[in-house]
N, C-alpha and C positions, 0 to 999 in steps of 0.2 A: 382781892385777886381779880384781875380783869381778863376776860376771855375775848380774843379777837375773832372776827369772822373767818379769818384765814385758818386759825386753830380749829374752829368748829368744822370748817370744810375739810380740813386734813383728817380730823378724827372720823368724820362721816365716811370719807372715801376709804380710809383704812378698814373701817367696820364693814363696808360693803364688799371690799375685796376679800376679807376674811370669811364672811358669810357665804360668798359665792363659791369658795373652795370647800365648804363643809358638806356639800351634797354627796350622796353616795348612790352608786348604781347597784341595784339588787339582782340584776341578771347579768349573764355573760354577754348578752347581745348589746351592741352599740346602739344608742338611741339616736336616730336621725332627726335633726331639726331643720326647718327651712321648707322650701317648696320646690316643686318642679315647674311652677308657672313661670314662663320665660318673660320676665319683666323687661320692658324697653328701657334702655339707658338713654336718657336725654342727652343729645350732643351739647357742646358748649354754646352759650348764647352768642350770636353773631355780634351783638353790641359790646361784648366784653373781651373779645380776643384780638390778638394782633394780626398783622398781615400774613405771617407764616402759618399760624394756626387756622386762619380763615381758608387759605388755599388748601391746606392739608385736609381739613374737615370736609370742605366742599368736594374736593376731588375723590376722597375716600367714598363719599356718598354716591357720586356720579359713577364710579367704577365698581360699585357693589350692586349686584343684581339678584333677582329672584325669578329666574326664567319660568318656573311653574306658575307664578302669579302675575308677573309683569308682561304687558303686551309687547314691549320692546325696551331697549336701553333708555329710551326717552323717559320712562317712568322713574328711573333713578335720578335723572336731571330734575324732574318735578319734585322729588323728595328733597333735593338740595336747595329749593327755592329761597329759603331764608338767608342763604349765604351767597346768593347771586346778585349781579348788577348788570346794567347795560343790556346788550343784545341777548345775553344768556337768560337774564331775568324775563325779558319779553317773550322768548321762546317758551320758557317754563310756564309762564302765566297765560299763554295763549290757549292752553287746553288742547292744542292740536299736537299730534305726534310728529315731531320733526323727522326728516329723512335721516335715519341713523343706520349705518351699515351693521347688519346683524353679525354676531359672532358665529364662526363656523360650527361651534359646539352648542349653540343656543338650544336647538331642538332636542339634542341628546340630554342636556342638563334639565330641560323642562320635563321630558319624559321620565327622567330618573328622580325628579323632585330635588335636584341639587341646587345649592345657592353659591354665589360668588361673593367673597368678602375681600375688600381692598384695604391695604395698609400703605400709607405714604409717609415719606420723610423728605426733608430738604436735601437736595443733591448738592454735591460740591461744585457742580458746574453753574450754580446760581450766580448771575452777574452781580457785581458790587453796585450799590446804589447810594447816592449821597443822602445824608440825613434829611428828614423833612419832606421827602418826596410823597406825593399823593397817589402816584401810580407806580407800582413795583412789578418787576418781572422775577418770578421765582421758578426754579427748576425743581421738580419733585420726582423722586424715584418711588414708584408704586409697584407693589407686589400683590397680585390677586391670588387668592387661595380658593379652590373649589371645595366646598363643604358638601361631601356626598351624604345622601340620606342614610347610608349604611354606617355612618360615623367616621369613616376615613376622610382624609383630606389630601388634596393634590395642590402643591404650590406651583404656580405658573412662573415663567421667566419674568424677572423684574423689568419694568419699562420706565423710561424717563419722559416726563411731560413738562412742557413749558407753560406756566400759568401767568396770568396778569391779574393783579388785585388792585382795586381802586378804593381810596379812602372816601367815605361819604359821611354825612352828618350822623348817620345811624351806625357807623362802624365800617370796617373793611368788607369789600364784596369781591367775589371772583367774577371777572368780566370776560375772560377768555382762557382757553386752554388748547394746546396743540400737542400731538404726539411727536416726540423727538427721535426716539430710537427704540 
């Protein structure tokens, strides 16, 4: 009788599943596992993503702010450095704070220790581009949500941004973005 590796793997997996279900809880209280330490989830590697995902990832970083910690919105641009190219990269790497118009609510958010998180998706208004282009224009609809220190959140009005991404030897990079509406 010959036992294959697949058979052994299947038997081991079945045994592990069966044993996992054999535990018992001796108290009426639910046991909490895990932790409250807020681990940072690493964003996608800029060398391994396409043009759409590069624009989305970069703009989400640029439009997400921590007013209680950030000196200005320029800090968010610096956080997105790995996804930037051209003039945007030069500004982010310069170490200087570019002239960025402050948000009207910035001081209130800072005082309340609120944060702003952005979520972006490709907009239907994105212009069509021929295959093989090294520079693409993508419209993104971004929604910012104010995450209040109290645990509540406030969704802001979605906005459309026109982005430009350029293919480099190291992958796609965001080289420009402009508010559309």
